[in-house]
KOLMARVEX-536019 format. One line per field, with one value per residue (C-alpha): residue number from 1; residue in one letter; x, y, z. Coordinates in nm, 2 decimals. Example, Ala and Ser with C-alpha at 12.3 -4.5 7.8 and 13.67 -1.06 7.14 Angstrom:
// KOLMARVEX-536019
n: 1/2;
res: A/S;
east: 1.23/1.37;
north: -0.45/-0.11;
up: 0.78/0.71;
END
This chain:
// KOLMARVEX-536019
n: 1/2/3/4/5/6/7/8/9/10/11/12/13/14/15/16/17/18/19/20/21/22/23/24/25/26/27/28/29/30/31/32/33/34/35/36/37/38/39/40/41/42/43/44/45/46/47/48/49/50/51/52/53/54/55/56/57/58/59/60/61/62/63/64/65/66/67/68/69/70/71/72/73/74/75/76/77/78/79/80/81/82/83/84/85/86/87/88/89/90/91/92/93/94/95/96/97/98/99/100/101/102/103/104/105/106/107/108/109/110/111/112/113/114/115/116/117/118/119/120/121/122/123/124/125/126/127/128/129/130/131/132/133/134/135/136/137/138/139/140/141/142/143/144/145/146/147/148/149/150/151/152/153/154/155/156/157/158/159/160/161/162/163/164/165/166/167/168/169/170/171/172/173/174/175/176/177/178/179/180/181/182/183/184/185/186/187/188/189/190/191/192/193/194/195/196/197/198/199/200/201/202/203/204/205/206/207/208/209/210/211/212/213/214/215/216/217/218/219/220/221/222/223/224/225/226/227/228/229/230/231/232/233/234/235/236/237/238/239/240/241/242/243/244/245/246/247/248/249/250/251/252/253/254/255/256/257/258/259/260/261/262/263/264/265/266/267/268/269/270/271/272/273/274/275/276/277/278/279/280/281/282/283/284/285/286/287/288/289/290/291/292/293/294/295/296/297/298/299/300/301/302/303/304/305/306/307/308/309/310/311/312/313/314/315/316/317/318/319/320/321/322/323/324/325/326/327/328/329/330/331/332/333/334/335/336/337/338/339/340/341/342/343/344/345/346/347/348/349/350/351/352/353/354/355/356/357/358/359/360/361/362/363/364/365/366/367/368/369/370/371/372/373/374/375/376/377/378/379/380/381/382/383/384/385/386/387/388/389/390/391/392/393/394/395/396/397/398/399/400/401/402/403/404/405/406/407/408/409/410/411/412/413/414/415/416/417/418/419/420/421/422/423/424/425/426/427/428/429/430/431/432/433/434/435/436/437/438/439/440;
res: X/X/X/X/X/X/X/X/X/X/X/X/X/X/X/X/X/X/X/X/X/X/X/X/X/X/X/X/X/X/X/X/X/X/X/X/X/X/X/X/X/X/X/X/X/X/X/X/X/X/X/X/X/X/X/X/X/X/X/X/X/X/X/X/X/X/X/X/X/X/X/X/X/X/X/X/X/X/X/X/X/X/X/X/X/X/X/X/X/X/X/X/X/X/X/X/X/X/X/X/X/X/X/X/X/X/X/X/X/X/X/X/X/X/X/X/X/X/X/X/X/X/X/X/X/X/X/X/X/X/X/X/X/X/X/X/X/X/X/X/X/X/X/X/X/X/X/X/X/X/X/X/X/X/X/X/X/X/X/X/X/X/X/X/X/X/X/X/X/X/X/X/X/X/X/X/X/X/X/X/X/X/X/X/X/X/X/X/X/X/X/X/X/X/X/X/X/X/X/X/X/X/X/X/X/X/X/X/X/X/X/X/X/X/X/X/X/X/X/X/X/X/X/X/X/X/X/X/X/X/X/X/X/X/X/X/X/X/X/X/X/X/X/X/X/X/X/X/X/X/X/X/X/X/X/X/X/X/X/X/X/X/X/X/X/X/X/X/X/X/X/X/X/X/X/X/X/X/X/X/X/X/X/X/X/X/X/X/X/X/X/X/X/X/X/X/X/X/X/X/X/X/X/X/X/X/X/X/X/X/X/X/X/X/X/X/X/X/X/X/X/X/X/X/X/X/X/X/X/X/X/X/X/X/X/X/X/X/X/X/X/X/X/X/X/X/X/X/X/X/X/X/X/X/X/X/X/X/X/X/X/X/X/X/X/X/X/X/X/X/X/X/X/X/X/X/X/X/X/X/X/X/X/X/X/X/X/X/X/X/X/X/X/X/X/X/X/X/X/X/X/X/X/X/X/X/X/X/X/X/X/X/X/X/X/X/X/X/X/X/X/X/X/X/X/X/X/X/X/X/X/X/X/X/X/X/X/X/X/X;
east: 1.21/1.28/1.11/1.40/1.42/1.05/1.05/1.33/1.14/0.83/1.01/1.16/0.82/0.66/0.92/0.86/0.49/0.52/0.74/0.50/0.22/0.40/0.49/0.13/0.00/0.26/0.14/-0.22/-0.14/0.03/-0.24/-0.55/-0.74/-0.83/-0.68/-0.73/-0.45/-0.26/-0.34/-0.21/0.02/0.21/0.24/0.58/0.73/0.56/0.79/0.81/0.92/1.27/1.34/1.51/1.33/1.64/1.73/1.57/1.74/2.07/2.04/1.98/2.30/2.53/2.40/2.62/2.93/2.85/2.77/3.11/3.29/3.10/3.18/3.55/3.53/3.35/3.61/3.89/3.71/3.66/4.03/4.13/3.90/4.04/4.39/4.32/4.14/4.43/4.68/4.46/4.45/4.82/4.88/4.63/4.78/5.13/5.02/4.86/5.17/5.39/5.17/5.19/5.56/5.60/5.36/5.53/5.87/5.75/5.59/5.90/6.13/5.93/5.92/6.30/6.36/6.13/6.27/6.63/6.55/6.38/6.66/6.91/6.67/6.67/6.45/6.35/6.39/6.57/6.33/6.41/6.16/6.13/6.10/6.02/6.11/5.93/6.09/5.91/5.92/6.01/6.14/5.79/5.67/5.96/5.90/5.54/5.63/5.90/5.64/5.38/5.65/5.75/6.10/6.06/5.81/5.84/5.76/5.80/6.13/6.27/6.17/6.33/6.65/6.66/6.62/6.89/7.14/7.06/6.97/6.77/6.50/6.72/6.64/6.72/6.42/6.39/6.33/6.56/6.60/6.60/6.61/6.41/6.73/6.88/6.91/6.80/7.14/7.18/6.83/6.89/7.23/7.09/6.80/7.03/7.30/7.31/7.19/7.44/7.64/7.35/7.16/6.79/6.60/6.23/6.09/5.73/5.64/5.35/5.04/5.07/5.45/5.60/5.92/6.14/6.03/6.06/6.42/6.52/6.36/6.55/6.88/6.80/6.74/7.07/6.90/7.04/7.13/6.85/7.01/7.02/6.65/6.55/6.76/6.58/6.24/6.30/6.37/6.14/6.37/6.10/5.82/5.90/5.85/5.53/5.24/5.09/5.40/5.39/5.05/5.19/5.21/5.55/5.55/5.49/5.60/5.62/5.96/5.94/5.81/5.74/5.56/5.23/5.35/5.56/5.30/5.29/5.34/5.59/5.89/6.20/6.52/6.89/7.15/7.32/7.08/7.10/6.88/6.73/6.60/6.46/6.26/6.14/6.02/5.81/5.67/5.58/5.38/5.19/5.13/5.00/4.77/4.63/4.47/4.30/3.96/4.05/4.19/3.86/3.67/3.89/3.84/3.46/3.50/3.61/3.95/4.29/4.48/4.73/4.46/4.28/4.59/4.67/4.32/4.34/4.68/4.52/4.23/4.50/4.68/4.37/4.17/4.18/4.11/3.97/3.61/3.68/3.82/3.47/3.35/3.67/3.65/3.29/3.40/3.68/3.47/3.19/3.45/3.59/3.25/3.07/3.33/3.20/2.93/2.92/3.22/3.44/3.69/3.98/4.04/4.22/4.41/4.69/4.85/4.97/5.12/5.46/5.51/5.74/5.71/5.40/5.41/5.65/5.76/5.88/6.12/6.48/6.63/6.91/6.64/6.38/6.52/6.57/6.27/6.02/5.69/5.62/5.36/5.21/5.10/4.93/4.57/4.46/4.57/4.54/4.22/4.19/4.45/4.82/5.06/5.08/5.03/5.18/5.22/5.12/4.76/4.65/4.39/4.15/4.19/4.14/3.82/3.68/3.73/3.57/3.26/3.25/2.97/2.68/2.68/2.64/2.95/3.21/3.42/3.58/3.83/3.98/4.08/4.46/4.46/4.17/4.14/3.77/3.62/3.37/3.19/2.99/2.79/2.84/3.13/2.94/2.90/3.26/3.36/3.17/3.33/3.68/3.61/3.48/3.80/4.01/4.16/4.04;
north: 5.68/5.76/5.61/5.39/5.21/5.18/5.01/4.79/4.69/4.62/4.39/4.19/4.17/4.06/3.78/3.67/3.65/3.46/3.20/3.16/3.11/2.84/2.66/2.68/2.54/2.26/2.17/2.17/1.93/1.69/1.67/1.71/1.44/1.65/1.55/1.89/2.05/2.34/2.70/2.79/3.06/2.80/2.54/2.63/2.69/2.44/2.24/1.87/1.66/1.62/1.98/2.27/2.60/2.72/2.39/2.47/2.81/2.68/2.36/2.57/2.76/2.47/2.16/2.20/2.25/1.95/1.73/1.79/1.74/1.41/1.29/1.36/1.16/0.88/0.87/0.87/0.59/0.39/0.43/0.32/0.02/-0.08/-0.04/-0.26/-0.51/-0.51/-0.56/-0.84/-1.01/-0.98/-1.14/-1.42/-1.50/-1.48/-1.74/-1.96/-1.94/-2.02/-2.33/-2.44/-2.40/-2.60/-2.87/-2.90/-2.92/-3.19/-3.39/-3.34/-3.43/-3.74/-3.84/-3.81/-4.00/-4.28/-4.28/-4.30/-4.58/-4.77/-4.70/-4.85/-5.14/-5.02/-5.23/-5.49/-5.86/-6.09/-6.28/-6.43/-6.33/-6.46/-6.16/-6.17/-5.90/-5.88/-5.76/-5.42/-5.34/-4.98/-4.83/-4.73/-5.09/-5.24/-5.01/-5.11/-5.48/-5.44/-5.27/-5.55/-5.81/-5.66/-5.58/-5.20/-4.98/-4.65/-4.68/-4.31/-4.28/-4.58/-4.41/-4.08/-4.27/-4.44/-4.11/-3.93/-4.22/-4.24/-4.61/-4.60/-4.84/-5.12/-5.43/-5.80/-6.01/-6.32/-6.45/-6.32/-6.43/-6.11/-6.05/-5.80/-5.68/-5.56/-5.18/-4.99/-5.01/-5.38/-5.44/-5.23/-5.39/-5.74/-5.66/-5.50/-5.77/-5.99/-6.34/-6.53/-6.60/-6.77/-7.05/-7.08/-7.40/-7.45/-7.71/-7.85/-8.02/-8.27/-8.28/-8.55/-8.55/-8.61/-8.47/-8.76/-8.74/-8.36/-8.37/-8.61/-8.40/-8.09/-8.27/-8.42/-8.07/-7.94/-7.70/-7.84/-8.16/-8.39/-8.46/-8.08/-8.05/-8.34/-8.21/-7.87/-8.05/-8.23/-7.90/-7.64/-7.36/-7.19/-7.19/-6.83/-6.71/-6.90/-6.91/-7.22/-7.42/-7.30/-7.47/-7.82/-8.01/-8.00/-8.36/-8.55/-8.88/-8.74/-8.79/-8.47/-8.15/-7.98/-8.27/-8.14/-7.78/-7.76/-7.67/-7.85/-7.59/-7.47/-7.27/-7.10/-7.18/-7.13/-7.40/-7.47/-7.23/-7.19/-7.47/-7.24/-7.00/-7.30/-7.43/-7.09/-7.02/-7.34/-7.25/-6.89/-7.03/-7.26/-6.97/-6.76/-7.04/-7.11/-6.76/-6.64/-6.69/-7.05/-7.11/-6.97/-7.23/-7.50/-7.39/-7.42/-7.80/-7.84/-7.97/-7.80/-7.69/-7.97/-8.24/-8.11/-8.11/-8.46/-8.59/-8.40/-8.56/-8.90/-8.80/-8.68/-9.02/-9.24/-9.07/-9.15/-8.80/-8.46/-8.58/-8.89/-8.69/-8.57/-8.93/-9.05/-8.75/-8.86/-9.22/-9.11/-8.85/-9.11/-9.34/-9.07/-8.93/-9.26/-9.47/-9.82/-9.82/-10.17/-10.24/-9.99/-9.82/-9.73/-9.55/-9.86/-9.66/-9.83/-9.49/-9.45/-9.80/-9.74/-9.37/-9.19/-9.40/-9.44/-9.82/-10.11/-10.06/-9.71/-9.83/-9.81/-10.15/-10.11/-10.04/-10.30/-10.57/-10.34/-10.11/-10.11/-9.93/-9.65/-9.80/-9.46/-9.43/-9.77/-9.67/-10.04/-10.06/-9.71/-9.52/-9.17/-8.98/-9.05/-8.80/-8.57/-8.54/-8.80/-8.54/-8.19/-8.20/-8.00/-7.73/-7.98/-8.22/-7.93/-7.81/-8.17/-8.21/-7.87/-7.97/-8.36/-8.55/-8.65/-9.03/-9.34/-9.50/-9.65/-9.84/-9.77/-9.93/-9.87/-10.08/-10.07/-10.06/-9.83/-9.64/-9.70/-9.63/-9.85/-9.74/-9.94/-9.90/-10.25/-10.49/-10.74/-10.48/-10.39/-10.75/-10.77/-10.44/-10.58/-10.86/-10.62/-10.41/-10.72/-10.70/-11.05;
up: 1.69/1.32/1.02/0.93/1.27/1.27/0.93/1.04/1.36/1.17/0.93/1.22/1.39/1.07/1.03/1.39/1.35/1.02/1.19/1.48/1.24/1.06/1.38/1.49/1.16/1.18/1.53/1.43/1.14/1.37/1.64/1.43/1.26/0.96/0.62/0.48/0.30/0.47/0.37/0.03/0.17/0.37/0.09/-0.03/0.31/0.54/0.77/0.80/1.10/0.96/0.86/1.01/0.93/0.76/0.58/0.26/0.22/0.34/0.13/-0.18/-0.12/0.01/-0.18/-0.48/-0.28/-0.05/-0.35/-0.51/-0.18/-0.13/-0.47/-0.40/-0.08/-0.25/-0.52/-0.27/-0.07/-0.38/-0.47/-0.13/-0.15/-0.49/-0.37/-0.07/-0.29/-0.53/-0.25/-0.11/-0.45/-0.50/-0.16/-0.24/-0.58/-0.43/-0.17/-0.44/-0.65/-0.35/-0.27/-0.63/-0.64/-0.32/-0.45/-0.78/-0.61/-0.38/-0.67/-0.89/-0.60/-0.52/-0.89/-0.91/-0.59/-0.69/-1.04/-0.93/-0.69/-0.96/-1.20/-0.95/-0.86/-0.49/-0.27/-0.53/-0.45/-0.68/-0.90/-1.24/-1.51/-1.87/-2.10/-2.47/-2.72/-3.05/-3.38/-3.38/-3.01/-2.93/-2.61/-2.51/-2.57/-2.39/-2.09/-2.08/-2.09/-1.83/-1.60/-1.66/-1.59/-1.26/-1.38/-1.33/-1.14/-1.32/-1.69/-1.77/-1.59/-1.79/-2.12/-1.99/-1.90/-2.24/-2.41/-2.20/-2.25/-2.62/-2.60/-2.92/-3.02/-3.14/-2.93/-3.01/-3.07/-2.86/-2.51/-2.23/-1.87/-1.67/-1.29/-1.10/-0.92/-1.25/-1.30/-1.61/-1.78/-1.72/-1.86/-2.17/-2.23/-2.20/-2.44/-2.70/-2.69/-3.00/-2.93/-3.15/-2.83/-2.66/-2.82/-2.75/-2.71/-2.76/-2.52/-2.51/-2.19/-2.26/-2.04/-1.77/-1.76/-1.41/-1.26/-1.36/-1.73/-1.73/-1.59/-1.86/-2.13/-2.01/-2.01/-2.36/-2.49/-2.34/-2.11/-1.78/-1.60/-1.50/-1.16/-1.08/-1.17/-0.95/-0.66/-0.67/-0.71/-0.38/-0.19/-0.04/-0.16/-0.36/-0.09/0.00/-0.35/-0.43/-0.20/-0.37/-0.26/0.10/0.15/0.08/0.41/0.57/0.67/0.35/0.21/-0.14/-0.30/-0.51/-0.34/-0.67/-0.84/-0.98/-0.99/-1.31/-1.56/-1.90/-2.17/-2.44/-2.32/-2.45/-2.26/-2.32/-2.37/-2.03/-1.85/-1.47/-1.33/-1.07/-1.33/-1.53/-1.24/-1.14/-1.49/-1.47/-1.13/-1.24/-1.53/-1.29/-1.06/-1.35/-1.47/-1.13/-1.10/-0.78/-0.94/-1.02/-0.67/-0.53/-0.73/-0.61/-0.25/-0.30/-0.37/0.00/-0.10/-0.04/-0.35/-0.30/-0.26/-0.56/-0.78/-0.65/-0.76/-1.09/-1.17/-1.13/-1.35/-1.60/-1.61/-1.59/-1.88/-2.25/-2.36/-2.24/-2.28/-2.08/-1.79/-1.69/-1.64/-1.48/-1.24/-1.16/-1.07/-0.85/-0.66/-0.61/-0.45/-0.23/-0.12/-0.06/0.11/0.19/-0.08/-0.24/-0.02/-0.21/0.01/-0.21/-0.54/-0.70/-0.97/-1.16/-1.24/-0.88/-0.83/-0.97/-0.90/-0.98/-1.29/-1.51/-1.53/-1.48/-1.85/-1.76/-1.49/-1.61/-1.68/-1.43/-1.15/-1.24/-1.01/-0.72/-0.76/-0.47/-0.52/-0.27/-0.03/0.04/-0.33/-0.34/-0.39/-0.38/-0.02/0.12/0.15/0.02/-0.18/-0.22/-0.05/-0.35/-0.73/-0.96/-1.25/-1.33/-1.44/-1.75/-1.74/-1.90/-1.60/-1.36/-1.53/-1.55/-1.17/-1.11/-1.31/-1.32/-1.49/-1.27/-1.27/-1.05/-1.19/-0.95/-1.21/-1.54/-1.78/-2.12/-2.42/-2.43/-2.81/-2.90/-2.57/-2.58/-2.23/-2.03/-1.72/-1.46/-1.14/-1.00/-0.98/-1.20/-1.47/-1.45/-1.49/-1.82/-1.93/-1.86/-2.10/-2.36/-2.32/-2.38/-2.03/-1.94;
END
């Protein structure tokens, strides 16, 4: 064996022994309880449980190459993720945009359909409505008032229509009789028509006025014929339009179905106006005045609306003034609620005796000889209330009946000249008061 081979073998043998020594030291460190540090000569080459003996040397040579390769892979992976994320975002926003377009299309389509239907008055019932235009009313104001009055449903579409048709803001001031079945163009044309061709009439209906007197007043003012008004007031033609009329008993001895429901107030009418629109205007005002809250209060009294208005109409006719109404209401309620007390069984009210007239003096001369009082309205003979109101009561009479004075009075009378009122609890006291009032 030559020296070269010997040296070479010696080196291999030396490396083998060194490796075995390291393995032995590693094993001792794992199994031993000693916390002593390994020999100094093995410090920089000792193995750990996660190492390959050649890892350090290989790592030193390969780490830089692997790091660059890893960075490239990471960059590529990040790019792929960003691309995927970008594609996902684009798909999401496309979906959102599509949904928005569909929703806007549906909303716009619905708006147009509803607007066109409203423009053409499709599906609206025919109801006459009194509409007032002020001097400075613009299209926007007109649209709002038309909406509030139930003449249109779509305020913004009306303004759009007026703009597109160049209707302008020139409207004729005054009160118009419109109908809910009118389309936009008909409404605008009516409100922009000069009023010189139609004369308006201002009519004030006094409190406590009955149907007969009201019909005569309307004819006197040139609004419509009294006979036409009375004919409509006998019918139930308006029951379907007004719930407050539908509750009136079907079988009734009242000569005028609408008595008590034509509210006393000031109104604008036209000369020779259609009688149906005139009566409807009066009924609408009554319906507005008798609000739901007020009807609920009336219901709490235990009376039907019709009975309440009947009693209120008697309070209206029997009282000297608004203050007197609270005491008169007290007397009438005491009689109704305590039947038989002091042998009192009836209301005994003069105001009902000659209905539909106020008194014998109000009966027309040509009817005085043939006139026969309506027996059902005789409150001296019949207990309880008459078949219906004898006039339309004022709000003052309604409020007095809702909150009457608390008294023990069962009688009252008034001086015919001064209208001074006298009240009494007993018949004897009432007799004295009659003398004081100049009635005996």
